[in-house]
N, C-alpha and C positions, 0 to 999 in steps of 0.2 A: 406495418412497422418492421424495422430490420431488427434481426436478433444480434446480441454481440456474442463474439466467439472468443472463449478463453482457451489457450494453449498451453500445455506443459509436456515436457519431454522426460522420457525415462532413458537415458543413453549410458549404457556401460559397454564400451567397445573392447575393453581389455586387450589390446592390441600386442603387448607382449607375450601373453599365454593363450590366447583365444584361438579355437580353431576356426571359426567362421568370421567373415568380415562383415560390419554392419555400418551403416551411415544413414543420417537423417537429415533431410532438407525441408525448410518451409520459408515461404515467402508471401509477399502481399504486391499485386499490380493493381493500380487505381484505374478504373475506366468509368463507369456510371456509378460503381460502388466498389468496396473492397472486395478483390478477388484473392483468396487464400490458396495457394499451391502448396502441396504436401508430397513428399516422396520418402519412401522408406526402402532401403536396400539391404539385402543380405545374400552373401555369396558363401555356400558350403565349401569346408575344407575338411581335412582329416588331420591325424597325429603327424603323419609323414610329410604331407604338404599342406600346412595351415595356409588359409586363404589371405592373412594378413600379410604373408610374405610378398605378395603381389600388391601390397597397400597403394602404391603409386598409380599402377594399372587401374584398380577398382576405384580409387578416388576420382580418376579421369572419367570412368564410366557414370560415375553418379554426376560429376559436373557436366558431362555431355547430356544426360537425361534432363537435368534440372535445368540447362540452357535452353534445351529444345522446348521444354513445357512452357517455360517462361515465355519465349519468343512466341510460340503458338497463342498465346493469350495476350500478348502485349498491344496488338492491333486491333483486337476485338471488342466492339462496344456492345454487341447482344450476345449474352452468353445463354447457350443450351446444350442439349446432348449432341447436336451436330458439332458443336466447337470442341466438346471434350474427346469426340470420336476423330475429329480432325487431328487434335493434339496427339491422341495415341497412335494415329497413323504416322505423323512425323516422327514419334519416339521410335516406333519400329523400323522406319527407314533408317535412322542414326545407328540403331543397334546392328542392323544388316551391313551397314557400311563399316562399322568397326570390325565385325566379323571378316569381312572382305579384305581388310588391311591387317588381319591376323590377330586381333584381340578377341581370343576365343576362350580364355580362361575362366568366364564367367557361365558360358554356355551350359545349360542344363544343370547348372549350380545355383541359379537365380531365383531368389525368393525376394519379390519386391511387391510394392503398392504405390500407385499413383492416385492422388486424391485433390480434388478441387472444390472448394465451398465459395458459394456465391448467391445472394438474395435468398438465404435460408435453405438452399439447396445443396446436398452433398454428392459428389460423383466419386464413383470408386472404380478402380480396376486393379486387380490382381494377378500376380503369376506365382506358380510355386506354392509355398505353404504359407505365405503370409496372409493376414485375415483382418477382417473388421468387424467388431461388435458394437451394438448400439444397445445402451442401457436406458430404458424409459418405464418409469415407475416400477422400479425395483427388479425389472426383469430384462435379461440379457437376450438380445437377437442376433444371429449371425447374418449379418447384411452382406457378406462376401459370398454366400452360398452359391448366388446364381452365376458367379463369374469363375467358381472352381469346377469346370466340367469334367475333369480327370483324363482328358486327351493328353498326348504329348505334344509339347509345344512346337509351333512351325519356326524355324529359325528366323523366317522373314516376318513374322507376327507374334512377339513375344507376348505383348498385351492384346489379349483378343476381345474379351466381352467386358461389359461394364453396367453397373447399376445405378440409379439416381433416385433421390427422394428428399422431401422437406424434412427439417428438423424441428422439433418443439423446444419450447422453454423448459429447461431442466435436463434435456437430453445430454448423454456423454457419450461420444463415441471413442473407442479404443482401437487404434490403428496398430498393429502389432506383428513381430515375427512369432512363429509359434512356440519358441522356446520359453517364453514368458509364461504359459500355463502349465508349465512342469512344476513350478514353483507358486504360482499364484491362481487360486480356484476362482472361478466367476463369482461364487457367493463371498469370498473374502474381499475381492475387487468391488463388489456392490456396496458392500458396507463401507469401505474405505471412501469410496467416491462419493456415496450419498450424504456422509455425515462429515462434513467439514469442507474447506475451501479446495479447490482444486489442486492449488500448490502444495498444500499440507499433504493431501492424499498422496500426490504424486512422491512426495519425500519418504513418506511412510512405506509406499511399495517399493521404492529404490532400496530402503534400509533392508527390507526383508530380502530382496535379491542378493544384497552385498553378504548378508548373513548366512544364506542357505546354499547360494549358487555354487558351483565349482568353478575354479579359476580359469578353467579352458572355455568357459561359455561367456557369449557376448550378447546383449540384449539392446535392442531398438524399439521404442514404443513412443507414439504420440498420442496424448490424451485432449479430446477436443470437448469444451462443456458450453452449450448454448445457455445464454441468460436474456431475459425480456419476455414479450408476449407476443404470441403468433396472432394473427388475424383470423384464423380457422381453428375450429375445435378439433380435438384429437380423433375424434370419430372420422373426420373427414380428411384424415392424413393417412388411413390405411391403404395398402400394406406399408409398412415402415420405409422399405426401399422396394424400387421395382426394376426387373431388367430393362435394357433397352429393347426397343422393337425389334431390333436386329444386332448382329455380332458381325465383327469385321472377319472372323474365321473361327471354326470352332475346334481349335487346337489348344489343349490344356494339360499340364501336367501337375497333379498336387503331390507335393514332398513333405511328409510330416513325420515326426517320431511316433513309433508305433509303441504300444503298450509294453512289449517284451524288452526294448530298448530302456524305457523308464525304469522298469522292473530290475533289470540287469544292472543299471548305474546305482539305484537304491541299494540293491543287494551288496554291491562292491563298497559304497560308503559305509554300510553296517558292517560289514566284514573288517574293514580298516579300523573303525572304532573298537570293535572285539579284540582285535589284535593288540591294539595301543594299551587296553586295559590288561590282558595277558602279559604284555612285556612289563609293563609298570609292576604288576605283581610280582613276577619272579625277580626282577631286579630289585625291588623293595627287599624280598626274603634274602636274597645274596648280600644286600648291604648290612642286614641285621645278624646273619651268620658271620659275615666278617668282623663286625665290631665285638661278637662274643669272643671269637677266636683270638683277637687282638689284646684281651684284657689278660692280666697277669695270674699265675697260678693261684697267688694269695687272694687276691679278689674274687676271682672266680669261685674258689673253695668257700669264701665267706657268703657270697650271695647263693651259693648252692645250698649250703647249710641252713640258711634262713628260711628259704623257701622250698625246700625238698619235702616231699611225700614219701620217701623210698623208706622200708623198714630199716630199723636200727641196725647197724653192724654192716651195711653196704657201703662201699665207698662212693659217696654221693658225687664227688667230682668228676671221676672217671665214667660213671653212668650217664651224667649229664652231657659229657663231652661226647660220649659214643652216640647218644641219642641225636645230639646236633648234627654229628657228622654224617649218620645215615640219613637224617633228615634232608641236609644239604646234597648228598649224593643222589638221593632219590628225586629231589627238585632238578638237579642238574640233569639227570638222565631224562627226566620228563620234558625239561625244557630243549634239550638236544632233540629228543623225538619231535617235539612240536615245531622246533625249528627247521629241521629235515622235511617233515611233511608240510610245512609252509612253503619251503623253497621248491619242493617238487609241484606243488600245487600252484605257486607263483609262476614257476617255469612253463607249466602247461597253460595257464592263463595267459602269459606273455606270448607263447607260441601260438595260440588262437587268437589274440589280437594283432600279431604281426601278419598271421595269413588273411584275417578279415580286413586288415589295411590294403594288402596286396590284392586282395580279390577286389576291393573298391577301386583301387587304382586301376586295375584292368578293366574294370566295368567303365571307368570316366574315359579312358583311352580309346575303348570301343566306341564310346559316343562321340569322342572328338573325330575318329574315323569317319563315323557316320555324317557328322556336319561337314567335314572335308568333301565326302562324297556328294554331298547335296550341292556344293559349289563347284563340282566338276575337277577339284583338285586331287587326281588320283594318287600321285606321288605321295603327298602328305597323308592322304587316307592309308597307303599301304603301310607308312612307317609308324602310324599311330597304331594300326591293326597288329603289327609285329611287336610293338611295345606291349600291347595288351597280351599277347601270347606268352610273352617272356614274364609277365608279372604272374600270370595263372602258374606258369611252370616254377617260379619260385615260391609261390603259395603251397603248391603241392609238395615241395621239399621241406617246407617248414614244420608241417603237421600232416596227420592223415585226415584229409579234408572229408572222406566219405563218411567217417563215423561220427561227424559233427553235422547234425541236422541243418542247422541254420547257414553253416558254411558250404555245405553240399549243395544246399537250394540255391546260394548266390553263385556257386561255381557253376552249375548246370544252367541258370539263367545267362551268366556271362559267356559260357562256351557256346550256348546256342546263338547269342547275339553275334558273336565273332563268327561263327560258321556261316550264318546268314549274310554277314557283310563281307566275308572272303569271297562267297560266290558272287556277289553283288560287284565287287572290286575286281574280281578275276573273270567275271562273265562265265561263270561255270554253266554248263547245259548237260545235264543228265540224258543220256541216250536211252529212250523207253524201250525200243524193240530193237533187238540185233539179231539178224537171221544168219544162221550157219548154212552156207550154200556148198561146202565141201570139205573133206578131210584128207590131209596127206598122210601117207603111211610113215615116212621120214620125218626127220624135223627141220623143214627149210628154213633158211634165215634171209631169204631175198625172194621178192615178188616181181615178175615181169609181166606187164599186159599186151597181148597180142590183139590181132583183130578179132579172133574167134574165141578166146580164153585166157587164162593166166598160168604162167609157168612158174612154179616153185623149186627152189635149187638150193642147196647146202653150200656155202662157199669153201668149206673145208674138206668136202667129200665129193664124189662123182654122182651124187644123188639127185636125179631130174624126175619131176613128176609134173603132168599137165592137167589142168582142170578145164572140162568143156562141157557144157550142158548137165550140170549136176553131177558128173562123172569125173573120177581123178584116176588117171593111168600113169603107170610108172614108165619111165622111158629106160629101157636097158641098152647102155651103150655098147656098141659093137666090141669095143677095145677100152680098156680101163685107161683113165686119164692119168699121167704121169706127173702132173703138177696142178697145185690147186687152183681152182677158178675163184678170182678175186670178187668180179662184179659182171653185170652183164646190162645189155639194153636192147630194146627192140627198134629195128630200123624199118619203119612203114613202107618206104619206097621201094625195098628189096623184099617185105615181109618176110624178113628173116631176124633171128636172134643171135645177137653177137656178144661174144664173151672175151675178157681179157684175164690171162692168168697172173698169178704172183710173179711168174718169171718174164712178163711183158709180152707174152705171145697172144695173138687173137686167134679165136675159133668161132666156127660158125656151125650151128646146130641144125642138122637135118633131121627133122622130126620123123620123116617117112622111112629112111634107112637106118635111124637111131645112131648116127654117127656124127661125133663132134670133131669135125675136121679143122686143120689149120687154115684161116682165110688168108693170110699173107705174112710173110716172115718180117721180123723185125730185129734191129741190131741188138742182140742181147747185152752185148757190151755197154750200150747206152743205159738199159734198163736194170742192169744187174745190182746196181748200188741204190736202186729206187724202191720205195716202199709206197704203192700206191693205194688210194682208197676212192671208192665210187667210180661208177663210170656212167657218162650221160651223153646221148646222142643229140645233136643240135646242128641245124643247117649243113648237113653233110659232113660233119666234124664229129669226133670224140673228145670228151674233156674227162680228166682224171686229176686228181690232187696227189701231187708228189710230196709226202710227209717228210721224207729224208732230205731233199733238196730244196725245200720251201718254195715250190713252184707249181702253178697249174699246167698241165700238159695239154697241149691240143694236138690231137692225132688224125691225120687224114691219110686216105689212101693215095700213093702217087699213082699206081697202076694196079693190076689185079695180083700183083706178086710182092708188093713191098709197101711199106708205109713210111710217111714224114711225121717225125716227132719234133714238135716246137714248144719252147718255153713261152709261155702266154703273157705271164706277169713281167712287166716292166721294173718293177721292184718287189724283191723277195719277201715273204712272209712268214712267219712261224706257223707252220701246219701241222706241228708234230702231234697234235691232239686232234685232228681233223677226223671226223667220222663219216661225212657223206657231202654231196654237193647236188645243186639243182641249178639249172641253166633255163634263161627266158630271153636271153640276149644279154643280160646280165648274169654273172655267176654268183650264186650263194652258197658260202661254204658253211658247214654246221661244224661248231665244236661243241664240245659237251654242255657248256653253260651259255652260249651265244651263237649268232650268225654274223658272218662277215660278209660285206657286199663287195663286189669288183664289177668295174665296166672299163672297157677298152684298155685292159692290162693295168689300171690303176685300182686302189683301195678307195673306197667312197664312204661318207659319213652315213653311218647306219646303224641304230640301236633298237633292240626290241624293247617293248615297254617294261618298265619295272613290274614285277609279280610279287604278292606277299608270300607266295611259296615259290622261291627262285628257281629258274629251269637249272636242272642238272642231270647229267648223263643222258642228253638227248642222242638218239640214235640215227633216225632217218629225216630226210628232207624232202619236200615234193612241191614243184608248182610247173607251170607251163607259160608260153608266151602269152597266150590270150586268156590267162586266168588272174583273177584279181587278188588271190591270197597266197600264202605260204602255209604249209602244213608241216609240223613237226611232231615226231612221236618221241614220247618219253616214258619208257617202260616202267621205271622205278616208282612213279608217283601215277602210274594207270591212266595216262591222258594223253590227248591229242590236241596240241596247241593250234590255233589258226591266227596268223598275223597278217595284216594289210602289207602291201609291199613298201610302206613308208615305216613299218616298224610297230604300228598301232595292235593293241589286242583286239581281235574280233570277238574270239570265244573260246572256251577251253571245254573239250568234249570228255566226259567222263563215263565209265559204265563198269559193273561189276564183272563183265565179260573180259574187260582188258587185263588179263592176269598174266599175259607173257607176250607183250607187242613186239612184233619183228620188223614190219614193213607195211607201207600202205600205197594204194593208188586211188586217186581222186578223180570223179567225174563230177567237175564243178558246175558246168551248165545244167546238169540235171539233179544236182545237190544229192549225189550218191557217192558213197565211200566204201571201199574194198580193204579190209584190214587183215593182214596174215598175223594171227595170235597163236602162238605154239604150232599145233597141228593143224588148226582150224582156220578156213576162210569166211571170214564175216563180211555181211553186207548190210548197210543201213543207211537211211536218209538223214541229214543233218540240216 
C-alpha cells in the first residue's frame, strides 16, 4: 500500500535584511502515482553584497532548476535511480548553460537540495551545506552524509551524488539549510515533531526562529511526514538511506558555519544585551539626579530634614546636595569612560568586520576568476583576479591583519589562491636551472650573437667585450670613440658586426685589429635632428626607429662609401617612447607597455593579450623570420614574456636570477635562451 505524504514549510526569507537568499519549491506530477518534487535553494551573501540584491537573478535560477526537474519527470512512467540521475544531469547542464551566459553570481555560493518522493522512496541530492535528516523512532539520522563528500564542486556537475531509500510509517524527513540548526537542536525538533500534528509542530518551530533569530538570517525548510502502513517490517528497511551504486562525479564542497562563528554571534548578542542594561542604568540615575536638582530649596530642605541621618548641627540641605552632586559627577565620569571604551572597542570590531568582509569578497572574486578560467574566458578571469587583489589591499589598510589570527588565516588562504590563479592565467613558468656561462668586466647593456660567440657592449661608452668558449676578452680599441654607439647588429653574410652611432654614422668592428672603423659615410644633416632607437639587419638592409620624426628608417648601402636612408612608414606614428624593434618581414616596435606591428609601411591591428600584471617598462624585443614567437624582456618585473605572433600569451619565464635583465638572444629551434643579466651571461632551456 502507498503511504500518504504530509508536507509543511518553514520559510522566512527576510528579503529586506537577510544576507542570504533562500527559496523553496514543491510540486506534484501524476504518472503511475503521485511524484513529489522538492527543491531548496540558498545562496550565500555578506553584509556588503547581500544575496537578495540579486533577487530576480536567483529566482530565475530557482525557476530554471524547478522547470528542468519537472520536465525530467513529466514523461517518465517508470521511476528509479536512473530517472533521478538523469534529472540531475539535466539540472547540471542547465546550470552550466547559465554560467556560460554570464549568470555566475551563485557559483561556489550555492547550498541546495533536490528531492523526489515516489512509491514510498525518497531520492536526495545536495550541494554545499544543505542537509537532510530522517527522524525514525525518536532518533535522527543524517541521510545526506553520503552525498557530502567534501570536494570542491565541479562547475559542470553541481549535483554529483545522491542517496535513496524507503520511508516508514511515522517517519519525518527534515530538508533544510544549515542555519536552522543554530537555533533548533535535533532534540528540540524531535519533541516538537513527535508530539502533535506536522502543521502545529511547524508553527511552533517557526515561532522559535522568529523569536530568537537575527533579522539578517533567512530560513528555508521542508518537513515531510509519512502516514499509513508499510508492507515491509522496519528491520527489512535498513539502512535508512543508501547511496547510489555510482555517482556522476566525485566533486563536492561542504559549506557550513563553524563553532567559532556561532560563538562569535552569541557573544555579540550577549554583549549587546549587557550594553543595553548599562545604558538603562546610567540613564535612570541621570533622570533621578535631574529630578532632585529641579526641586525648590524649601521642598528639598523639608525632605532632607525628614530623612536625614546626619549629626545635629550640620546643614542637611548642603550635605545632601554635595553628595548628590559628587555622585552624579562620578557616574558621569564612569559613563564617559565606559562610552569611550565602548567606542574604541566598537571601532576595532567594526574595522575587523570590514576587513573580514573585504577578504571574503577577495576570495569570492578569486573564485569567480577560477570559474572564468575554466570556461576559457581569460579577460574575465584577469579582471576578477585584479578585483581580488584590490580587495586584499583595501583590507590591509583597514586593520593590521597579521595580528588577528582568523583574518591572517583567511588572508593567507586567499593570497595563495590568487598567486596560483595568477600563474595559471599568466602561464608563469619558473626556470629551474640557470647556467652562468660567462662574466663581463664592464656593464654591457647590449648583446650581439655572432657565429662563434657573443659581443657585449655598452651603448654609452666604448667598452666592448667578446665571449667565446667560456672565456671573456676585452676589446681595447686602437683609438677612442668620439661619439656614443647607439646599437649594433651582426651581418652573417659579411661575418661582421656593424654599429650606428648617436650621430647616425655607421661603423664596422674589426676584432682582429681591435679597430672600430667607419663603414660608409652618411649625411649627418639628415640625421642630426634624429633620435634613433634599436638597429636590426634584415634582407640586406638596416632598420631603426626614429623617435623624433615618428618614422621607421630603412638604411641601405648604395656602394662601399655611402648609404641611402629612406622613410619606410607611409603614415607617421608617435615613437617618442619606443625602446626597441624586431624584424621578421613585419616590423614589431616595442613601447614600454605594448607592441605595435607594421607591415609594408602600414600599421596593423595587433594587441598583446591582457595580463593581470600589466606590461610596463619593457626594454628589449626579439624574433626572427622563421620563429613562431616574440620575446620581450621586462626588467622591473624580472620576467621574459613570450607571445605568439598573433599576440596570444604563450608563457612567462621567471627566475630569481633575473635581477637585472639587459638583453636576450633566443635559439628557438633548440629551445635555448641566452640572457644578459647585469654583468652575467646566462643560458637555460625553456
